[in-house]
C-alpha positions as CSV (number, residue, x, y, z in Angstrom):
1,L,87.1,84.4,91.0
2,Y,85.0,87.4,92.1
3,S,84.0,87.5,95.7
4,S,82.9,90.3,97.9
5,D,85.4,88.9,100.5
6,P,89.0,89.8,99.4
7,E,90.4,86.9,101.5
8,Q,88.1,84.4,99.7
9,S,89.2,85.9,96.3
10,R,92.8,85.3,97.3
11,K,92.1,81.7,98.2
12,D,90.3,81.1,95.0
13,L,93.2,82.6,93.0
14,D,95.8,80.4,94.7
15,E,93.7,77.4,94.0
16,L,93.3,78.4,90.3
17,V,97.1,78.8,90.0
18,S,97.7,75.4,91.6
19,R,95.3,73.8,89.1
20,Y,97.0,75.5,86.1
21,A,100.4,74.1,87.4
22,D,98.9,70.6,87.7
23,F,97.8,70.9,84.1
24,E,101.2,71.7,82.6
25,N,102.3,68.2,81.7
26,I,99.0,67.7,79.8
27,A,99.3,71.0,78.1
28,V,102.8,70.4,76.9
29,K,101.7,67.2,75.2
30,S,98.6,68.8,73.6
31,K,98.2,70.6,70.4
32,P,100.2,73.8,70.1
33,E,97.2,76.1,70.3
34,I,96.1,74.4,73.5
35,Y,99.5,74.7,75.1
36,R,99.7,78.4,74.0
37,Q,96.3,79.0,75.6
38,W,97.4,77.3,78.8
39,L,100.7,79.2,78.9
40,S,99.0,82.6,78.3
41,D,96.3,82.1,80.9
42,Y,98.8,80.6,83.5
43,I,101.0,83.7,83.1
44,V,98.0,86.0,83.7
45,A,97.0,84.0,86.8
46,L,100.5,84.3,88.1
47,H,100.4,88.0,87.5
48,Y,97.3,88.5,89.6
49,Q,99.0,86.3,92.3
50,G,102.0,88.6,92.2
51,N,104.4,85.7,91.5
52,Y,106.7,87.5,89.2
53,K,109.7,85.2,89.5
54,E,107.5,82.2,88.5
55,I,106.2,84.2,85.5
56,I,109.8,84.6,84.3
57,L,110.6,81.0,84.9
58,V,107.5,79.8,83.0
59,Y,108.2,82.2,80.1
60,E,111.9,81.4,79.7
61,N,111.1,77.7,79.8
62,R,108.5,77.9,77.0
63,N,111.4,77.8,74.5
64,L,111.2,74.0,74.9
65,T,108.2,74.1,72.7
66,E,109.1,77.4,70.8
67,I,105.6,78.7,71.4
68,Q,105.1,82.4,72.1
69,P,102.4,83.4,74.6
70,A,99.6,85.7,73.5
71,D,100.2,89.4,73.5
72,Y,98.0,89.9,76.6
73,A,100.2,87.5,78.5
74,L,103.4,89.0,77.1
75,Q,102.4,92.3,78.6
76,N,102.4,90.6,82.0
77,V,105.8,89.1,81.2
78,A,107.2,92.5,80.5
79,G,105.7,93.8,83.7
80,A,107.3,90.9,85.6
81,Y,110.7,91.7,84.3
82,L,110.2,95.3,85.4
83,Q,109.2,94.1,88.9
84,I,112.4,91.9,89.3
85,R,114.5,94.9,88.2
86,Q,115.4,93.9,84.6
87,P,114.1,97.1,82.8
88,D,116.1,96.5,79.7
89,T,114.4,93.2,79.0
90,A,111.1,94.9,79.8
91,I,111.8,97.7,77.3
92,T,112.5,95.1,74.5
93,L,109.2,93.3,75.2
94,Y,107.1,96.5,75.5
95,S,108.6,97.9,72.3
96,S,107.9,94.7,70.4
97,L,104.3,94.6,71.6
98,L,103.8,98.3,70.7
99,E,104.7,97.6,67.1
100,R,101.6,95.5,66.9
101,Q,99.4,97.6,69.3
102,P,100.7,101.2,69.0
103,D,97.6,102.7,70.6
104,N,97.6,100.4,73.7
105,Q,98.0,102.9,76.6
106,A,98.8,100.2,79.1
107,L,101.8,99.2,77.0
108,Q,102.8,102.8,76.6
109,S,102.6,103.2,80.4
110,G,104.7,100.1,80.9
111,L,107.3,101.3,78.5
112,F,107.4,104.7,80.3
113,Y,108.1,103.0,83.7
114,A,110.7,100.7,82.1
115,Y,112.6,103.6,80.6
116,S,112.4,105.4,84.0
117,D,113.8,102.5,85.9
118,S,116.6,102.2,83.4
119,H,117.3,106.0,84.0
120,D,116.7,106.9,80.4
121,Y,114.6,109.9,81.5
122,E,114.6,111.6,78.1
123,A,113.0,108.5,76.4
124,A,110.5,108.2,79.3
125,F,109.5,111.9,78.9
126,E,109.0,111.5,75.2
127,V,106.7,108.5,75.8
128,A,104.6,110.4,78.3
129,D,104.5,113.7,76.3
130,A,103.4,111.9,73.1
131,Q,100.7,110.0,75.0
132,V,99.2,113.2,76.3
133,A,99.4,114.8,72.9
134,K,97.5,112.0,71.1
135,T,94.9,111.3,73.8
136,G,91.7,113.3,73.6
137,Q,90.2,115.1,76.6
138,W,86.7,113.6,76.0
139,R,85.2,110.3,74.8
140,K,82.7,110.5,71.9
141,D,80.0,108.2,70.6
142,H,79.8,107.0,67.0
143,S,78.0,110.2,66.0
144,G,80.9,112.3,67.3
145,A,79.0,113.7,70.3
146,V,80.9,114.1,73.6
147,V,79.6,111.6,76.1
148,K,82.1,111.6,79.1
149,P,85.6,112.5,80.1
150,N,88.4,110.3,78.7
151,E,89.9,108.3,81.6
152,E,93.0,107.5,79.4
153,R,93.7,111.2,79.1
154,L,93.9,111.5,82.9
155,A,96.2,108.4,83.0
156,A,98.5,110.1,80.4
157,E,98.5,113.3,82.4
158,I,99.6,111.4,85.5
159,M,102.3,109.7,83.5
160,L,103.6,113.1,82.4
161,V,103.6,114.4,86.0
162,N,105.7,111.4,87.0
163,A,108.0,112.1,84.0
164,Y,108.8,115.5,85.5
165,A,109.2,114.0,89.0
166,Y,111.6,111.3,87.9
167,Q,113.8,114.0,86.3
168,D,113.8,115.6,89.8
169,D,111.8,118.6,88.5
170,L,109.4,118.3,91.5
171,Q,108.3,122.0,91.2
172,Q,107.0,121.5,87.7
173,A,105.5,118.1,88.6
174,R,103.5,119.7,91.5
175,K,102.4,122.6,89.4
176,K,101.0,120.4,86.7
177,L,99.3,118.0,89.2
178,H,97.7,120.9,91.0
179,S,96.2,122.1,87.7
180,I,94.7,118.7,87.1
181,I,93.3,118.5,90.6
182,D,91.6,121.8,90.1
183,L,89.6,120.1,87.3
184,A,89.0,116.9,89.2
185,P,89.2,117.7,92.9
186,Y,87.5,114.5,94.0
187,N,89.8,112.0,92.2
188,A,91.5,109.9,94.9
189,E,94.4,108.8,92.6
190,L,95.4,112.5,92.0
191,H,95.6,113.2,95.7
192,E,97.7,110.0,96.2
193,N,100.1,111.1,93.6
194,L,100.3,114.6,95.1
195,S,101.1,113.0,98.5
196,T,104.0,111.2,96.9
197,L,105.3,114.4,95.3
198,Y,105.1,116.2,98.7
199,R,107.0,113.3,100.3
200,W,109.7,113.5,97.7
201,S,109.9,117.2,98.3
202,E,110.5,116.4,102.0
203,W,107.2,117.9,103.1
204,P,105.8,114.9,105.1
205,Q,103.0,116.9,106.8
206,Q,101.5,118.0,103.5
207,A,102.0,114.4,102.2
208,L,100.0,113.1,105.1
209,Q,97.2,115.5,104.6
210,E,96.9,114.6,100.9
211,A,96.9,110.9,101.7
212,K,94.1,111.4,104.2
213,I,92.1,113.3,101.5
214,A,92.6,110.4,99.1
215,N,91.5,107.9,101.8
216,T,88.4,110.0,102.6
217,I,87.4,110.0,98.9
218,K,88.2,106.3,98.4
219,P,88.4,104.5,101.8
220,D,89.2,101.1,100.3
221,S,92.2,102.4,98.3
222,N,95.3,100.4,99.2
223,S,97.6,102.8,97.4
224,G,96.2,105.7,99.5
225,R,96.8,103.7,102.6
226,I,100.4,103.0,101.5
227,A,100.9,106.8,100.8
228,Q,99.7,107.6,104.3
229,T,102.0,105.0,105.8
230,Y,105.1,106.5,104.1
231,A,104.1,110.0,105.3
232,L,103.8,108.6,108.9
233,M,107.2,107.1,108.6
234,D,108.8,110.4,107.7
235,L,107.0,112.1,110.6
236,Y,108.4,109.5,113.1
237,E,104.8,108.4,113.9
238,Y,105.9,104.8,114.3
239,E,103.0,103.5,116.3
240,A,100.6,104.6,113.6
241,V,102.9,103.0,111.0
242,E,102.7,99.6,112.8
243,K,98.9,99.8,112.8
244,Q,98.9,100.4,109.1
245,L,101.3,97.5,108.5
246,E,99.1,95.2,110.5
247,F,96.4,95.8,107.9
248,F,98.8,94.7,105.1
249,E,99.6,91.4,106.9
250,R,96.4,90.0,105.5
251,P,96.8,87.1,103.0
252,Y,95.1,89.2,100.4
253,F,98.2,91.3,100.0
254,K,100.6,88.4,99.5
255,G,102.6,89.1,96.3
256,N,101.5,92.8,96.2
257,A,104.7,94.6,94.9
258,A,103.9,98.0,96.5
259,V,103.1,96.4,99.9
260,G,106.3,94.4,99.6
261,R,108.4,97.6,99.0
262,L,106.7,99.2,102.0
263,K,107.6,96.4,104.3
264,Q,111.2,96.4,103.0
265,D,111.4,100.2,103.8
266,W,110.0,99.5,107.3
267,Q,112.6,96.8,107.9
268,Q,115.3,99.3,107.3
269,H,114.1,101.1,110.4
270,Q,114.4,97.9,112.4
271,K,118.1,97.2,111.5
272,R,121.3,98.0,113.3
273,E,123.4,100.8,111.8
274,L,127.1,101.5,111.7
275,Y,128.5,104.9,110.8
276,S,132.2,105.5,110.7
277,R,134.3,108.4,109.4
278,L,138.1,108.4,108.9
279,E,140.3,111.4,108.0
280,L,144.1,111.6,107.4
281,G,145.7,115.0,106.8
282,R,148.9,116.8,106.4
283,T,149.8,120.5,106.6
284,D,152.6,122.5,104.9
285,V,153.5,124.7,107.8
286,S,154.6,128.2,107.0
287,E,158.2,129.1,108.2
288,N,156.8,132.2,109.9
289,Q,153.9,130.4,111.5
290,S,153.6,130.4,115.2
291,V,151.8,128.0,117.4
292,Q,148.4,129.0,116.0
293,N,148.1,126.2,113.4
294,P,145.2,124.0,114.6
295,Y,146.2,120.9,112.5
296,G,149.9,120.5,113.3
297,S,152.1,118.9,110.6
298,A,150.0,115.8,110.5
299,D,146.6,114.9,111.8
300,Q,144.3,111.8,112.0
301,S,140.7,111.4,113.2
302,L,138.2,108.5,113.5
303,E,134.6,108.8,114.7
304,T,132.2,105.9,114.9
305,Y,128.5,105.5,115.9
306,L,127.0,102.0,116.3
307,Y,123.3,102.0,116.8
308,D,121.5,98.8,117.9
309,K,118.1,97.9,116.5
310,P,115.2,99.8,118.2
311,Y,114.3,98.4,121.6
312,S,111.0,100.2,121.3
313,L,109.2,101.9,118.5
314,Y,111.0,105.2,119.1
315,M,114.3,104.5,120.9
316,R,117.5,102.7,120.1
317,P,120.8,102.6,122.1
318,Y,124.1,103.5,120.6
319,V,127.8,103.6,121.4
320,H,130.1,106.4,120.2
321,Q,133.8,106.6,119.7
322,Y,136.0,109.6,118.8
323,F,139.7,109.7,118.3
324,A,141.9,112.6,117.0
325,Q,145.6,113.1,117.0
326,A,147.9,115.8,115.7
327,D,151.7,116.4,115.6
328,F,152.8,119.8,116.7
329,E,156.3,121.4,117.2
330,E,155.7,120.9,121.0
331,G,154.9,117.2,120.5
332,T,152.0,114.9,119.7
333,D,148.7,115.0,121.4
334,R,145.5,113.0,121.0
335,Y,141.9,113.2,122.0
336,E,140.1,109.9,122.8
337,R,136.5,109.6,123.9
338,L,134.1,106.6,124.3
339,G,130.5,107.0,125.1
340,A,127.0,105.5,125.0
341,G,123.5,106.9,124.9
342,M,120.0,106.7,123.5
343,H,118.7,107.9,120.1
344,W,115.0,108.9,120.2
345,R,112.8,109.7,117.2
346,K,109.1,110.7,117.6
347,H,106.7,113.4,116.3
348,R,109.2,115.0,113.9
349,H,111.8,115.2,116.8
350,N,115.2,113.6,116.4
351,F,117.1,113.6,119.7
352,R,120.3,112.0,121.0
353,L,121.6,112.0,124.6
354,G,124.8,110.3,125.8
355,L,127.6,110.1,128.3
356,N,131.2,109.9,127.4
357,G,134.7,109.6,128.9
358,N,138.4,109.2,128.1
359,Y,139.8,105.9,126.8
360,N,142.5,106.0,129.4
361,G,140.2,106.0,132.4
362,A,140.5,109.6,133.4
363,S,137.6,111.1,135.3
364,D,136.6,113.6,132.6
365,I,133.0,112.4,132.2
366,G,131.0,114.4,129.7
367,I,127.4,114.7,128.7
368,S,126.3,115.4,125.1
369,L,122.9,116.0,123.6
370,S,121.9,117.0,120.1
371,G,118.7,117.1,118.2
372,D,116.6,118.7,115.5
373,Y,112.9,119.4,115.4
374,A,110.8,120.1,112.3
375,L,108.4,123.0,113.2
376,D,106.5,122.3,109.9
377,D,107.4,121.3,106.4
378,Y,109.5,124.4,105.9
379,W,111.1,125.4,109.2
380,S,113.3,123.3,111.4
381,V,115.5,124.0,114.4
382,A,118.7,122.2,115.5
383,Y,120.5,122.4,118.8
384,G,123.4,120.8,120.7
385,F,125.3,120.8,123.9
386,N,128.6,119.0,124.8
387,S,130.2,119.4,128.2
388,F,133.5,118.0,126.8
389,S,133.6,119.5,123.4
390,T,135.3,118.0,120.4
391,N,135.4,121.5,118.9
392,V,138.2,122.5,121.2
393,P,141.4,122.5,119.1
394,L,143.8,119.7,119.8
395,R,146.5,122.2,120.4
396,A,144.5,123.5,123.4
397,Y,144.1,119.9,124.8
398,F,147.9,119.6,124.6
399,Q,148.0,122.4,127.2
400,D,145.2,120.7,129.3
401,I,142.6,123.1,128.1
402,S,139.1,121.7,127.5
403,G,135.7,123.3,127.1
404,S,132.0,123.0,126.6
405,D,129.9,124.2,123.7
406,Y,126.4,125.2,122.9
407,S,124.8,125.6,119.5
408,L,121.5,126.6,118.0
409,G,120.5,126.6,114.3
410,L,117.5,127.4,112.2
411,R,116.7,126.3,108.6
412,Y,114.0,127.4,106.2
413,Q,113.4,125.5,103.0
414,K,110.2,126.4,101.2
415,D,111.5,125.2,97.8
416,P,113.5,121.9,97.4
417,L,116.0,123.9,95.3
418,Q,116.6,126.7,97.8
419,A,117.3,126.9,101.5
420,V,118.5,129.4,104.1
421,S,120.3,128.3,107.2
422,A,121.7,130.3,110.2
423,G,123.1,129.5,113.5
424,I,125.0,130.6,116.6
425,S,127.4,128.8,118.9
426,Y,129.2,129.4,122.2
427,L,132.4,127.7,123.3
428,D,133.5,128.1,126.9
429,F,137.2,127.2,127.3
430,S,138.5,126.1,130.7
431,D,141.3,128.8,130.5
432,G,138.6,131.5,130.7
433,N,138.3,132.2,127.0
434,E,134.8,132.5,125.6
435,R,134.2,132.2,121.9
436,H,131.0,133.4,120.3
437,S,130.4,132.6,116.6
438,G,127.6,132.9,114.1
439,W,126.9,131.9,110.5
440,I,124.4,132.1,107.7
441,N,124.3,130.5,104.3
442,Y,122.0,130.3,101.3
443,E,121.8,127.2,99.1
444,W,120.6,127.6,95.5
445,R,120.5,124.7,93.1
446,N,120.7,126.5,89.8
447,I,121.2,123.4,87.6
448,N,119.0,120.5,88.4
449,R,119.3,117.7,85.8
450,P,118.8,114.0,86.4
451,T,122.6,113.3,86.0
452,Y,124.1,116.6,87.0
453,K,123.3,119.2,89.7
454,M,125.1,122.4,90.6
455,T,124.4,124.3,93.8
456,L,125.7,127.8,94.7
457,V,126.3,128.4,98.4
458,P,127.2,131.9,99.5
459,S,127.9,132.1,103.2
460,V,129.1,134.4,106.0
461,Y,130.8,133.4,109.2
462,T,132.1,135.5,112.1
463,S,133.5,134.9,115.6
464,N,135.1,136.6,118.5
465,N,137.2,135.5,121.5
466,S,137.3,137.1,124.9
467,Q,141.0,136.2,125.3
468,T,143.8,136.2,122.7
469,G,147.4,135.3,122.5
470,G,146.9,131.8,124.1
471,P,148.5,128.5,123.0
472,Y,145.8,128.0,120.3
473,F,144.3,130.1,117.5
474,S,141.9,132.6,119.1
475,P,141.5,135.8,117.1
476,E,139.9,138.7,118.8
477,N,137.5,139.1,115.8
478,D,137.3,137.5,112.4
479,L,134.9,137.5,109.5
480,S,134.7,135.2,106.4
481,V,132.6,135.8,103.4
482,S,132.7,133.0,100.9
483,L,131.1,131.5,97.8
484,G,130.9,127.7,97.4
485,L,130.1,125.7,94.3
486,R,128.9,122.1,94.7
487,N,128.8,119.8,91.7
488,V,127.4,116.3,91.6
489,W,127.2,113.9,88.7
490,T,125.4,110.6,88.6
491,T,127.6,108.4,86.4
492,R,126.1,105.0,87.3
493,Q,122.8,103.9,88.8
494,N,120.9,100.7,89.0
495,Y,118.0,101.1,91.5
496,D,119.7,101.2,95.0
497,A,123.2,101.0,93.6
498,F,124.8,104.2,92.3
499,L,128.0,106.2,91.9
500,K,128.0,109.9,92.3
501,P,131.2,111.9,91.9
502,H,131.3,115.3,93.7
503,L,133.4,118.4,93.1
504,D,133.1,121.1,95.8
505,L,134.9,124.4,95.4
506,E,135.0,127.4,97.7
507,V,136.6,130.8,97.7
508,G,136.3,133.5,100.4
509,L,137.6,136.7,101.8
510,Y,138.9,136.3,105.4
511,D,139.4,139.3,107.7
512,Q,141.1,138.8,111.0
513,S,141.5,141.8,113.3
514,G,145.0,143.2,113.2
515,Y,145.9,141.6,109.9
516,D,145.2,142.3,106.2
517,T,142.3,140.7,104.5
518,K,143.3,137.4,102.8
519,T,141.7,134.9,100.3
520,N,140.9,131.4,101.6
521,L,140.5,128.6,99.1
522,S,139.3,125.0,99.3
523,A,138.5,122.2,96.9
524,S,137.4,118.6,97.4
525,Y,136.7,115.7,95.1
526,W,134.9,112.7,96.5
527,H,132.7,109.8,95.5
528,E,129.3,108.9,97.0
529,Q,128.8,105.2,96.3
530,S,125.9,103.0,97.3
531,F,126.2,99.2,96.8
532,D,122.6,98.3,97.9
533,R,119.9,99.5,100.3
534,D,122.2,98.6,103.3
535,L,125.7,99.5,102.4
536,S,127.1,102.8,101.2
537,M,130.3,104.8,101.5
538,E,132.0,108.1,100.7
539,Y,135.7,108.6,100.0
540,G,137.8,111.4,98.6
541,V,140.4,114.1,99.0
542,R,140.3,117.7,100.2
543,W,142.7,120.6,99.9
544,S,142.4,124.0,101.6
545,R,144.5,127.1,102.0
546,N,143.7,129.2,105.1
547,Y,145.3,132.1,106.9
548,Y,146.2,132.1,110.6
549,D,147.5,135.4,112.0
550,G,148.3,136.5,108.5
551,Q,150.2,133.4,107.5
552,P,149.0,130.9,104.9
553,E,148.9,127.2,105.5
554,N,148.0,124.4,103.0
555,H,146.1,121.5,104.4
556,S,145.4,118.3,102.4
557,A,143.4,115.3,103.6
558,F,142.0,112.0,102.6
559,F,138.6,111.0,104.1
560,A,136.3,108.0,104.0
561,V,132.8,107.4,105.4
562,L,131.1,104.0,105.9
563,N,127.3,103.6,106.4
564,W,126.0,100.1,106.9
565,R,122.7,98.7,108.1
566,F,122.6,95.1,109.2
């Protein structure tokens, strides 16, 4: 089957598989050893072809003759089950084979990835750690003299790096991989793995650089080209992505699992997207509370974005709807806006520009823009402007008061477990009031396990208003210092489908000029659920106790979010 031309090799392989299939009826009627040889070789040929579903079909039908394939073919069967996302069956097969071949590193590697795909990270780590411990650094000849480095030790070290990464310990994975690269700086596979770790750390620029290094060392490496393509996706360099994908359209890559996953990920970019958020709330209004309560006794809101598929590589149109309603002592008021615009992503810049107006046909046409730009892998800036702001309280709209807002934010994240964010905003009310506000918070994930993560979030917020005493809450000055605690568990996961319960708690001191310092509280419990690559949702409840002009109010709400690509 060898040919210097990959396309010819693929044609020869397809022809060989076809001949094996034609021979099946003869093999079944032959002696058991002949059928076993045919079955084993046919499975291996299908493996090289990347036809994993056919491998499973052939293997599961072999019980008609009760003949088991040879071990070298069973290894491909186990790999096929892993490729079609049946890791538990793969684990059973790999474990059975290892009983007969305990020193087979390829089987150990397969078992490691099967445990990882089944989310048994402890078992996967034990396999990788044991493989490193028992694999020597050097190969020796029969006399015991060192002759060359042991390639199996390098493979075991990479397996252990991945064990750390799959447990979401990216810092330890990068540290270990850097130490290996220091010893073997011209190994393309190591730089490919480092590119993937950088991408998982949300550092696409460094991921691209490492992928380029790997491709320079080994220009014909398909895995290096795949790593580079993923980094280009994350950088919104879609023209370069398409050029890379054109290369993978060659018949040679038919059945290649890694290329298939890459194409599926690119197809996600090509789909329409629906985002919708619903919230229903109620407030226990204090007897002494004046008109300052921003929620009223009951409130509802619904916001929806519908994005069309991209009309060009970088732009896609969208429509936007926003509805909010609240019941006040003075009556019920609502806020209704409908808009359309363009969403643009290119060169690490994510930008959205749109026009909007009232449902009822009033002439309050507004313009909105928002965006974020990654200055590098650590620093990013976000900005926004809305000439008809949704941040104006509904109680103000009830009095025909509107406003425009401006915002600017900055984020620094050198470590995936820690981040600092800060921002300022300006809200210009139509009644002449001007509100300036600023905030800063720090996120620290102090527990980072595969199935449980806890993040501490201390934050500070302050604002001032140029006018007070109006028909909506507008304190002259206020300051909030709070501490949040975010908890998330992964209780169920099967590849793209998962269920993650969240419990968020926050306590803070709130100081409003002219009033005593009070303690604000909030708690929310919600589920993050993904059904597949295209459909996910969030749903839960939230309770908060806040003070307005010295008076407490308890607000409770139900919320749900839908995200659907189609």
